[in-house]
C-alpha positions in Angstrom: 11.2 32.3 29.1 14.2 30.4 30.5 12.0 27.4 31.0 10.9 27.5 27.4 14.5 27.7 26.2 15.4 24.8 28.4 12.6 22.7 27.0 13.5 23.6 23.4 17.2 22.7 24.1 16.1 19.4 25.7 13.9 18.5 22.7 16.7 19.3 20.2 19.3 17.3 22.1 16.8 14.4 22.4 16.2 14.4 18.7 19.9 14.6 17.8 21.0 11.8 20.2 17.9 9.6 19.6 18.1 9.8 15.8 21.8 9.0 15.9 21.2 5.9 17.9 18.5 4.8 15.6 20.8 5.5 12.6 23.6 3.5 14.2 21.4 0.6 15.1 19.8 0.6 11.6 23.1 0.2 9.7 24.3 -2.3 12.3 21.3 -4.6 12.9 21.7 -7.9 14.7 23.2 -10.4 12.4 20.8 -13.3 11.6 22.2 -16.6 10.4 19.4 -19.1 9.8 20.3 -22.7 10.7 19.0 -24.1 7.4 20.7 -25.2 4.2 19.2 -26.2 0.7 20.2 -29.8 1.4 17.8 -29.8 4.4 15.0 -29.4 1.8 16.5 -32.0 -0.5 17.9 -29.4 -2.9 21.4 -29.8 -4.5 23.5 -26.8 -4.2 27.0 -25.3 -4.5 28.3 -23.0 -1.8 30.1 -20.1 -3.5 31.8 -16.8 -2.7 32.0 -13.8 -5.0 32.7 -10.1 -4.9 30.3 -7.2 -5.2 31.4 -4.6 -7.8 33.0 -2.6 -4.9 34.9 -5.7 -3.8 32.9 -6.7 -0.8 33.1 -10.5 -0.3 29.7 -12.1 -0.4 28.4 -15.6 0.4 26.0 -17.4 -1.9 24.3 -20.7 -2.9 23.8 -21.8 -6.4 21.0 -24.4 -6.9 21.5 -26.0 -10.3 19.1 -28.0 -12.5 19.9 -29.6 -15.8 17.0 -28.6 -18.0 17.7 -24.9 -18.4 20.3 -22.2 -18.1 17.7 -19.6 -17.0 18.4 -18.5 -13.4 16.5 -16.7 -10.8 18.4 -14.5 -8.3 16.6 -14.6 -5.0 17.2 -11.7 -2.6 16.3 -11.5 1.1 14.9 -8.7 3.2 16.1 -6.6 6.1 17.4 -7.9 8.5 17.6 -11.5 7.3 19.8 -13.8 5.3 19.7 -16.0 2.2 18.3 -19.0 4.1 15.3 -17.0 5.1 13.9 -17.4 1.5 14.7 -21.1 1.0 10.9 -21.7 0.9 10.7 -19.4 -2.2 13.8 -20.9 -3.7 12.3 -24.4 -3.3 9.4 -23.8 -5.6 11.4 -21.8 -8.1 14.0 -24.6 -8.3 11.5 -26.8 -9.9 11.9 -24.9 -13.2 15.0 -22.7 -12.9 18.5 -22.6 -11.5 18.3 -20.5 -8.3 21.0 -18.2 -6.9 20.7 -16.9 -3.4 23.2 -14.6 -1.6 23.6 -12.6 1.6 23.7 -8.9 1.1 26.7 -7.1 2.7 26.9 -7.3 6.5 24.1 -9.9 6.5 24.4 -13.7 7.0 27.8 -14.9 6.1 28.8 -12.0 3.8 31.4 -9.5 4.7 30.7 -5.8 5.2 30.8 -3.4 8.1 27.3 -2.0 7.7 24.2 -2.1 5.6 22.8 0.8 3.6 19.3 -0.8 3.2 19.5 -0.7 -0.6 22.0 2.1 -1.7 25.2 0.0 -1.9 23.5 -3.3 -2.1 23.0 -2.6 -5.8 26.7 -3.4 -6.1 26.0 -6.7 -4.4 23.4 -7.6 -7.0 25.6 -6.5 -9.9 28.4 -8.7 -8.5 26.0 -11.7 -8.4 25.0 -11.1 -12.0 28.6 -10.9 -13.1 29.4 -14.0 -11.2 26.7 -16.0 -13.0 27.9 -14.7 -16.4 31.6 -15.4 -15.8 31.5 -18.6 -13.8 28.3 -20.2 -15.0 27.9 -18.7 -18.5 24.4 -17.6 -17.5 23.0 -14.5 -19.2 19.3 -15.1 -18.9 18.3 -14.0 -15.4 15.1 -13.2 -13.5 15.2 -11.3 -10.2 13.0 -12.1 -7.2 13.4 -9.8 -4.3 11.5 -9.6 -1.0 11.3 -6.2 0.8 14.9 -4.8 0.7 15.7 -7.3 -2.0 12.8 -6.1 -4.1 13.9 -2.5 -3.8 17.4 -3.5 -4.9 16.0 -5.4 -7.9 14.2 -2.3 -9.0 17.2 0.0 -8.6 19.7 -2.3 -10.6 19.9 -2.2 -14.3 21.7 -4.9 -16.3 21.1 -6.3 -19.8 21.1 -9.9 -18.5 18.0 -9.3 -16.4 14.9 -10.2 -18.4 12.1 -10.0 -15.7 11.6 -8.9 -12.2 9.3 -10.0 -9.4 9.2 -8.0 -6.2 7.4 -8.7 -3.0 6.8 -5.8 -0.6 9.4 -3.5 -2.0 9.7 0.1 -0.9 9.4 3.0 -3.3 11.8 5.4 -1.6 14.2 4.7 1.3 13.5 8.2 2.6 9.9 7.1 3.0 11.0 4.2 5.1 12.9 6.5 7.4 9.9 8.6 8.0 7.8 5.5 8.5 10.2 4.3 11.1 9.6 7.5 13.1 5.8 7.6 12.5 4.9 7.4 16.2 6.5 10.8 16.8 4.0 12.5 14.5 5.2 15.9 13.4 8.7 15.3 14.9 9.2 12.5 12.4 10.3 15.1 9.8 13.2 16.6 11.7 14.2 13.1 13.0 14.2 11.8 9.4 16.2 14.8 8.2 18.8 14.1 10.9 19.0 10.5 9.9 19.5 11.5 6.3 22.2 14.0 7.4 24.1 11.2 9.3 24.0 9.1 6.1 25.7 11.9 4.2 28.2 12.7 7.0 29.3 9.2 8.0 28.5 7.0 5.0 28.7 9.6 2.2 25.4 8.5 0.8 22.2 10.4 0.1 19.1 8.4 1.1 17.2 10.2 -1.6 19.3 8.3 -4.2 17.9 5.0 -3.0 14.7 5.4 -5.0 13.2 2.5 -6.8 10.2 4.7 -7.9 12.6 6.9 -9.9 14.3 3.9 -11.6 11.3 1.9 -12.4 10.1 4.6 -14.8 12.9 3.6 -17.1 12.6 -0.2 -16.8 11.4 -1.8 -20.0 11.4 -5.4 -19.0 8.3 -7.2 -17.4 7.7 -6.5 -13.7 5.4 -8.1 -11.3 4.8 -6.1 -8.1 3.4 -8.1 -5.2 2.4 -6.4 -1.9 0.6 -7.3 1.3 -2.6 -5.4 1.8 -2.1 -4.9 5.5 1.7 -4.4 5.5 2.7 -2.5 8.6 6.4 -2.3 7.8 6.3 -1.1 4.1 2.9 0.5 3.6 0.8 -0.5 0.6 1.0 3.1 -0.6 4.6 2.3 -1.7 3.3 -0.4 -4.1 0.9 2.1 -5.6 3.6 4.7 -6.1 5.7 2.1 -7.9 2.8 1.1 -10.1 1.9 4.7 -10.9 5.5 5.2 -12.0 5.3 2.2 -14.4 1.8 1.3 -15.5 3.1 -1.6 -17.6 4.1 -3.4 -14.4 1.6 -5.9 -13.0 0.4 -5.2 -9.5 -0.9 -7.9 -7.3 -2.2 -6.9 -3.8 -2.5 -10.0 -1.6 -5.6 -9.4 0.6 -5.4 -9.7 4.4 -1.7 -10.3 4.3 0.9 -8.7 6.6 4.5 -8.1 5.7 6.2 -11.4 4.9 2.9 -13.3 4.7 2.0 -13.0 1.0 3.2 -16.5 0.2 1.8 -18.2 3.2 -1.8 -16.9 2.7 -2.2 -19.1 -0.4 1.1 -20.8 -1.3 -0.3 -22.6 -4.4 -1.8 -19.5 -5.9 1.4 -17.5 -5.1 3.7 -20.1 -6.6 1.6 -20.6 -9.7 1.5 -16.9 -10.5 5.2 -16.3 -9.9 6.3 -19.4 -11.9 4.0 -18.5 -14.8 5.3 -15.0 -14.9 9.0 -16.1 -15.0 8.1 -19.0 -17.5 6.7 -16.4 -19.8 9.8 -14.2 -19.9 13.0 -16.0 -19.1 12.5 -19.7 -20.1 
Protein backbone atom coordinates (compact mmCIF):
# COMPACT_ATOMS: atom_id res chain seq x y z
CA UNK A 1 0.00 0.00 0.00
CA UNK A 2 2.80 2.40 0.91
CA UNK A 3 4.51 1.66 -2.39
CA UNK A 4 1.32 2.53 -4.28
CA UNK A 5 1.02 5.79 -2.35
CA UNK A 6 4.63 6.68 -3.15
CA UNK A 7 4.11 5.90 -6.83
CA UNK A 8 0.97 8.04 -6.89
CA UNK A 9 2.74 10.95 -5.17
CA UNK A 10 5.65 10.63 -7.59
CA UNK A 11 3.33 10.74 -10.61
CA UNK A 12 1.48 13.77 -9.25
CA UNK A 13 4.71 15.64 -8.49
CA UNK A 14 6.07 14.76 -11.93
CA UNK A 15 2.96 16.10 -13.64
CA UNK A 16 2.96 19.34 -11.63
CA UNK A 17 6.66 20.07 -12.15
CA UNK A 18 6.80 18.90 -15.76
CA UNK A 19 3.68 20.78 -16.84
CA UNK A 20 4.96 23.96 -15.18
CA UNK A 21 8.27 23.71 -17.01
CA UNK A 22 6.46 23.19 -20.31
CA UNK A 23 4.17 26.14 -19.53
CA UNK A 24 7.13 28.39 -18.71
CA UNK A 25 9.07 27.40 -21.83
CA UNK A 26 5.96 27.79 -23.99
CA UNK A 27 5.38 31.40 -23.00
CA UNK A 28 9.13 32.15 -23.19
CA UNK A 29 10.25 30.42 -26.40
CA UNK A 30 13.66 31.12 -27.86
CA UNK A 31 13.56 34.45 -29.67
CA UNK A 32 14.14 34.12 -33.40
CA UNK A 33 15.34 37.10 -35.44
CA UNK A 34 15.67 36.15 -39.08
CA UNK A 35 18.58 37.88 -40.82
CA UNK A 36 16.52 39.05 -43.78
CA UNK A 37 14.95 42.36 -44.76
CA UNK A 38 12.47 43.27 -47.53
CA UNK A 39 15.25 45.12 -49.35
CA UNK A 40 17.11 41.81 -49.69
CA UNK A 41 14.27 40.75 -51.98
CA UNK A 42 14.22 44.05 -53.83
CA UNK A 43 11.18 45.34 -51.95
CA UNK A 44 10.82 48.95 -50.80
CA UNK A 45 9.79 49.25 -47.17
CA UNK A 46 9.45 51.49 -44.15
CA UNK A 47 10.56 50.32 -40.72
CA UNK A 48 7.89 51.33 -38.21
CA UNK A 49 7.04 50.97 -34.55
CA UNK A 50 3.54 51.12 -33.13
CA UNK A 51 1.65 50.11 -30.01
CA UNK A 52 -0.76 47.30 -29.45
CA UNK A 53 -4.05 48.33 -27.88
CA UNK A 54 -2.58 47.42 -24.48
CA UNK A 55 0.47 49.64 -25.15
CA UNK A 56 3.03 46.93 -25.95
CA UNK A 57 5.59 48.40 -28.38
CA UNK A 58 5.74 46.40 -31.62
CA UNK A 59 8.07 46.35 -34.61
CA UNK A 60 6.75 46.34 -38.16
CA UNK A 61 7.52 46.79 -41.85
CA UNK A 62 5.26 48.63 -44.28
CA UNK A 63 5.77 47.69 -47.93
CA UNK A 64 4.07 50.37 -50.09
CA UNK A 65 2.96 50.32 -53.71
CA UNK A 66 1.43 53.27 -55.55
CA UNK A 67 -1.46 51.65 -57.38
CA UNK A 68 -3.77 50.93 -54.42
CA UNK A 69 -4.55 51.78 -50.82
CA UNK A 70 -5.67 48.21 -50.10
CA UNK A 71 -3.32 46.52 -47.65
CA UNK A 72 -2.67 42.97 -46.48
CA UNK A 73 -1.51 42.46 -42.90
CA UNK A 74 0.74 39.40 -42.81
CA UNK A 75 1.16 37.61 -39.46
CA UNK A 76 3.76 35.00 -38.56
CA UNK A 77 3.54 31.76 -36.62
CA UNK A 78 4.97 30.48 -33.33
CA UNK A 79 7.87 30.81 -32.65
CA UNK A 80 9.00 33.01 -35.55
CA UNK A 81 9.20 36.63 -36.66
CA UNK A 82 7.92 38.88 -39.42
CA UNK A 83 10.87 38.13 -41.74
CA UNK A 84 9.86 34.47 -41.71
CA UNK A 85 6.96 35.32 -44.04
CA UNK A 86 8.78 37.60 -46.47
CA UNK A 87 8.28 34.96 -49.15
CA UNK A 88 4.52 35.38 -48.73
CA UNK A 89 4.82 39.17 -48.57
CA UNK A 90 6.81 39.19 -51.80
CA UNK A 91 4.01 37.85 -53.98
CA UNK A 92 1.29 39.80 -52.15
CA UNK A 93 3.29 43.02 -52.69
CA UNK A 94 2.73 42.71 -56.44
CA UNK A 95 -0.87 43.87 -56.02
CA UNK A 96 -1.19 45.27 -52.49
CA UNK A 97 0.53 47.24 -49.80
CA UNK A 98 1.81 44.76 -47.22
CA UNK A 99 2.23 45.28 -43.49
CA UNK A 100 4.21 42.76 -41.45
CA UNK A 101 4.87 42.94 -37.73
CA UNK A 102 6.34 40.90 -34.89
CA UNK A 103 3.88 39.70 -32.30
CA UNK A 104 4.71 40.59 -28.68
CA UNK A 105 7.88 38.95 -27.33
CA UNK A 106 8.84 37.79 -30.85
CA UNK A 107 11.38 39.29 -33.24
CA UNK A 108 12.11 42.92 -32.39
CA UNK A 109 8.87 43.61 -30.55
CA UNK A 110 8.68 44.19 -26.82
CA UNK A 111 6.78 41.94 -24.43
CA UNK A 112 7.76 39.63 -21.59
CA UNK A 113 5.90 36.56 -22.81
CA UNK A 114 3.64 35.21 -25.53
CA UNK A 115 0.12 33.94 -24.96
CA UNK A 116 -0.05 32.12 -28.32
CA UNK A 117 -3.08 34.08 -29.46
CA UNK A 118 -4.98 35.44 -26.46
CA UNK A 119 -3.28 38.84 -26.02
CA UNK A 120 -1.93 38.87 -29.56
CA UNK A 121 -5.38 40.01 -30.65
CA UNK A 122 -4.41 43.37 -29.17
CA UNK A 123 -1.31 43.40 -31.37
CA UNK A 124 -3.38 42.97 -34.53
CA UNK A 125 -5.85 45.64 -33.44
CA UNK A 126 -2.89 47.97 -32.88
CA UNK A 127 -1.65 47.27 -36.41
CA UNK A 128 -5.09 48.01 -37.88
CA UNK A 129 -5.31 51.27 -35.92
CA UNK A 130 -1.79 52.24 -37.02
CA UNK A 131 -2.69 51.79 -40.70
CA UNK A 132 -5.84 53.86 -40.28
CA UNK A 133 -4.25 56.74 -38.34
CA UNK A 134 -0.83 56.91 -40.00
CA UNK A 135 -1.56 55.70 -43.55
CA UNK A 136 -5.28 56.47 -43.92
CA UNK A 137 -5.85 52.83 -44.86
CA UNK A 138 -9.25 51.33 -44.06
CA UNK A 139 -9.48 48.51 -46.61
CA UNK A 140 -7.54 45.61 -45.13
CA UNK A 141 -7.09 41.92 -45.75
CA UNK A 142 -5.57 39.58 -43.19
CA UNK A 143 -3.15 36.77 -43.98
CA UNK A 144 -2.05 34.70 -41.00
CA UNK A 145 0.03 31.58 -40.75
CA UNK A 146 -0.52 29.20 -37.82
CA UNK A 147 -0.63 31.46 -34.74
CA UNK A 148 -1.19 34.43 -37.05
CA UNK A 149 -4.16 32.71 -38.65
CA UNK A 150 -5.75 32.00 -35.29
CA UNK A 151 -5.31 35.65 -34.27
CA UNK A 152 -6.91 36.78 -37.54
CA UNK A 153 -9.98 34.64 -36.84
CA UNK A 154 -10.29 35.96 -33.27
CA UNK A 155 -10.05 39.68 -34.13
CA UNK A 156 -13.04 41.68 -35.26
CA UNK A 157 -12.68 45.09 -36.93
CA UNK A 158 -14.78 46.93 -39.49
CA UNK A 159 -11.71 47.75 -41.62
CA UNK A 160 -11.01 44.06 -42.28
CA UNK A 161 -12.70 42.95 -45.50
CA UNK A 162 -11.30 39.42 -46.06
CA UNK A 163 -9.24 36.80 -44.24
CA UNK A 164 -6.86 34.09 -45.43
CA UNK A 165 -5.47 31.67 -42.87
CA UNK A 166 -2.89 28.94 -43.32
CA UNK A 167 -2.76 26.18 -40.70
CA UNK A 168 -4.72 28.03 -38.00
CA UNK A 169 -5.80 26.22 -34.85
CA UNK A 170 -9.46 26.04 -33.83
CA UNK A 171 -8.93 26.18 -30.06
CA UNK A 172 -5.76 26.90 -28.10
CA UNK A 173 -6.79 24.30 -25.52
CA UNK A 174 -6.65 21.68 -28.29
CA UNK A 175 -3.05 22.68 -29.00
CA UNK A 176 -2.13 22.20 -25.37
CA UNK A 177 -3.57 18.68 -25.41
CA UNK A 178 -1.80 17.99 -28.70
CA UNK A 179 1.47 19.13 -27.14
CA UNK A 180 1.10 16.39 -24.50
CA UNK A 181 -0.21 13.73 -26.90
CA UNK A 182 2.66 11.28 -26.28
CA UNK A 183 1.50 10.91 -22.66
CA UNK A 184 -1.81 9.33 -23.76
CA UNK A 185 -4.38 9.55 -20.95
CA UNK A 186 -2.08 11.74 -18.84
CA UNK A 187 -2.39 14.47 -21.46
CA UNK A 188 -5.68 15.52 -19.88
CA UNK A 189 -4.40 16.34 -16.36
CA UNK A 190 -1.23 17.84 -17.87
CA UNK A 191 -3.33 20.09 -20.11
CA UNK A 192 -5.54 21.03 -17.16
CA UNK A 193 -2.51 22.02 -15.10
CA UNK A 194 -1.20 24.15 -17.98
CA UNK A 195 -4.56 25.87 -18.21
CA UNK A 196 -4.46 26.43 -14.44
CA UNK A 197 -1.02 28.09 -14.67
CA UNK A 198 -2.37 30.41 -17.34
CA UNK A 199 -5.10 31.57 -15.01
CA UNK A 200 -2.82 31.82 -11.97
CA UNK A 201 0.21 33.53 -13.52
CA UNK A 202 -1.14 35.31 -16.62
CA UNK A 203 -4.78 35.79 -15.61
CA UNK A 204 -5.96 34.35 -18.90
CA UNK A 205 -8.24 31.44 -19.70
CA UNK A 206 -6.96 29.30 -22.58
CA UNK A 207 -10.55 28.43 -23.44
CA UNK A 208 -11.09 32.06 -24.45
CA UNK A 209 -8.51 31.74 -27.24
CA UNK A 210 -11.02 30.06 -29.54
CA UNK A 211 -11.14 30.92 -33.25
CA UNK A 212 -13.83 28.27 -33.74
CA UNK A 213 -16.20 30.23 -31.51
CA UNK A 214 -15.50 33.57 -33.18
CA UNK A 215 -15.59 32.37 -36.79
CA UNK A 216 -19.29 31.56 -36.38
CA UNK A 217 -20.01 35.30 -36.30
CA UNK A 218 -17.66 36.41 -39.07
CA UNK A 219 -19.60 37.65 -42.10
CA UNK A 220 -16.67 38.56 -44.36
CA UNK A 221 -15.09 36.14 -46.88
CA UNK A 222 -12.66 33.61 -45.40
CA UNK A 223 -10.24 31.23 -47.08
CA UNK A 224 -9.00 28.44 -44.79
CA UNK A 225 -5.84 26.71 -46.03
CA UNK A 226 -4.42 23.68 -44.22
CA UNK A 227 -1.73 21.08 -44.76
CA UNK A 228 -3.09 17.57 -45.20
CA UNK A 229 -0.31 15.97 -43.13
CA UNK A 230 0.15 18.71 -40.55
CA UNK A 231 1.76 17.18 -37.46
CA UNK A 232 1.75 20.40 -35.40
CA UNK A 233 -1.80 21.62 -35.95
CA UNK A 234 -3.87 18.61 -37.02
CA UNK A 235 -6.10 18.83 -40.07
CA UNK A 236 -9.06 18.21 -37.75
CA UNK A 237 -8.69 21.84 -36.59
CA UNK A 238 -9.39 23.05 -40.13
CA UNK A 239 -12.51 20.89 -40.36
CA UNK A 240 -13.76 22.26 -37.03
CA UNK A 241 -13.32 25.82 -38.30
CA UNK A 242 -15.09 25.05 -41.56
CA UNK A 243 -17.94 23.27 -39.79
CA UNK A 244 -18.44 26.39 -37.69
CA UNK A 245 -18.67 28.60 -40.77
CA UNK A 246 -19.74 26.75 -43.91
CA UNK A 247 -19.49 29.91 -46.01
CA UNK A 248 -15.71 29.89 -45.57
CA UNK A 249 -13.68 28.32 -48.37
CA UNK A 250 -11.61 25.32 -47.30
CA UNK A 251 -8.50 24.28 -49.23
CA UNK A 252 -6.59 21.22 -48.03
CA UNK A 253 -3.14 21.08 -49.61
CA UNK A 254 -2.38 17.43 -50.28
CA UNK A 255 0.85 15.84 -49.00
CA UNK A 256 1.88 19.06 -47.24
CA UNK A 257 3.34 19.27 -43.73
CA UNK A 258 3.08 22.26 -41.42
CA UNK A 259 4.63 25.27 -43.13
CA UNK A 260 4.89 23.53 -46.53
CA UNK A 261 1.59 24.52 -48.16
CA UNK A 262 3.18 27.28 -50.24
CA UNK A 263 6.26 25.35 -51.28
CA UNK A 264 4.31 22.32 -52.59
CA UNK A 265 3.08 24.36 -55.58
CA UNK A 266 3.99 28.07 -55.23
CA UNK A 267 2.29 29.20 -58.44
CA UNK A 268 -1.01 27.54 -57.56
CA UNK A 269 -0.88 28.84 -53.98
CA UNK A 270 -0.07 32.41 -54.99
CA UNK A 271 -2.71 32.46 -57.72
CA UNK A 272 -5.45 31.28 -55.39
CA UNK A 273 -4.55 33.68 -52.55
CA UNK A 274 -4.16 36.68 -54.88
CA UNK A 275 -7.43 35.94 -56.67
CA UNK A 276 -9.20 35.67 -53.32
CA UNK A 277 -7.93 39.04 -52.09
CA UNK A 278 -8.43 40.64 -55.52
CA UNK A 279 -12.09 39.69 -55.35
CA UNK A 280 -12.75 41.28 -51.99
CA UNK A 281 -10.38 44.11 -51.10
CA UNK A 282 -9.21 45.65 -54.38
